C-alpha positions in Angstrom: 0.4 0.2 -0.1 1.3 3.4 -1.1 2.0 6.2 1.7 0.5 9.4 1.8 3.5 11.8 1.6 3.4 14.1 5.0 3.4 17.4 2.8 0.4 16.3 1.5 -1.2 15.5 4.9 -0.2 19.3 6.0 -1.3 21.0 2.9 -4.5 19.1 3.0 -5.2 20.0 6.7 -4.5 23.5 6.4 -6.8 23.8 3.6 -9.5 21.9 5.5 -9.1 24.3 8.8 -9.4 27.3 6.3 -12.3 26.3 4.7 -13.9 25.4 8.1 -13.2 28.7 9.4 -14.7 30.6 6.1 -17.8 28.3 6.5 -18.0 28.9 10.0 -17.7 32.9 9.3 -20.2 32.5 6.5 -22.9 30.6 8.8 -22.4 32.9 11.5 -21.0 30.4 13.8 -17.8 32.4 14.5 -18.0 36.0 14.8 -14.5 38.1 15.0 -15.5 40.8 17.3 -11.7 41.2 18.4 -9.4 42.5 16.0 -6.6 40.1 17.6 -8.4 37.0 16.4 -9.3 38.5 12.8 -5.6 39.5 12.4 -4.4 36.1 12.8 -7.1 34.6 10.7 -5.9 36.6 8.0 -2.6 36.3 8.4 -3.0 32.3 7.9 -5.4 32.9 5.2 -2.7 34.6 3.6 -0.2 32.3 4.0 -2.3 29.5 3.0 -3.4 31.2 -0.3 0.2 32.4 -1.1 1.8 29.4 -1.0 -1.3 27.8 -3.2 -0.6 30.4 -5.5 3.2 29.6 -5.8 2.5 25.8 -6.0 0.0 26.7 -8.9 2.1 29.2 -10.6 5.0 26.5 -10.8 2.4 23.9 -12.3 1.4 26.4 -14.9 4.6 27.3 -15.9 5.7 23.3 -16.2 2.7 22.9 -18.3 3.4 25.8 -20.7 7.1 24.8 -20.9 6.1 21.1 -21.6 3.8 22.4 -24.4 6.5 24.7 -25.8 9.2 22.1 -26.0 6.9 18.9 -27.0 5.8 20.4 -30.3 8.6 19.3 -32.7 6.8 21.0 -36.0 7.1 24.1 -36.9 4.0 26.7 -36.8 3.1 28.4 -40.0 4.7 31.7 -38.7 7.9 30.0 -38.4 7.9 28.0 -41.9 7.3 31.6 -43.3 10.3 33.2 -41.4 12.5 30.1 -42.6 11.3 30.6 -46.2 11.6 34.2 -45.8 15.5 33.3 -44.6 16.0 31.4 -47.6 15.0 34.3 -50.0 16.9 36.9 -48.3 20.1 34.6 -48.5 19.4 33.8 -52.2 19.1 37.9 -52.8 22.3 38.4 -51.2 24.1 35.6 -53.3 22.7 37.3 -56.6 24.1 40.8 -55.3 27.4 39.2 -54.4 27.6 37.7 -58.1 26.3 41.2 -59.7 29.2 42.8 -57.6 32.1 40.1 -58.9 30.8 40.8 -62.5 31.4 44.6 -62.1 
């Protein structure tokens, strides 16, 4: 049987706590009347959301880089640029030939 990683357990517990606090506030089970408790809830939520945003950005970056590096075909724009490069090289060769004849 495969073990669940400790980091996944910690992140899951933190998300459940944050979700439980949010649900309790929405249902008015918890009312933060003192700024002290509200500040701790805000900091806890901010840290968890920031951590998840960083992890999400890493996954999005890995997905985008995988998509870029996995495609082996040229796009239409890239093919046109390669054709244009060949045309420019041909024109340069013709101009060099004309200069040599003079």
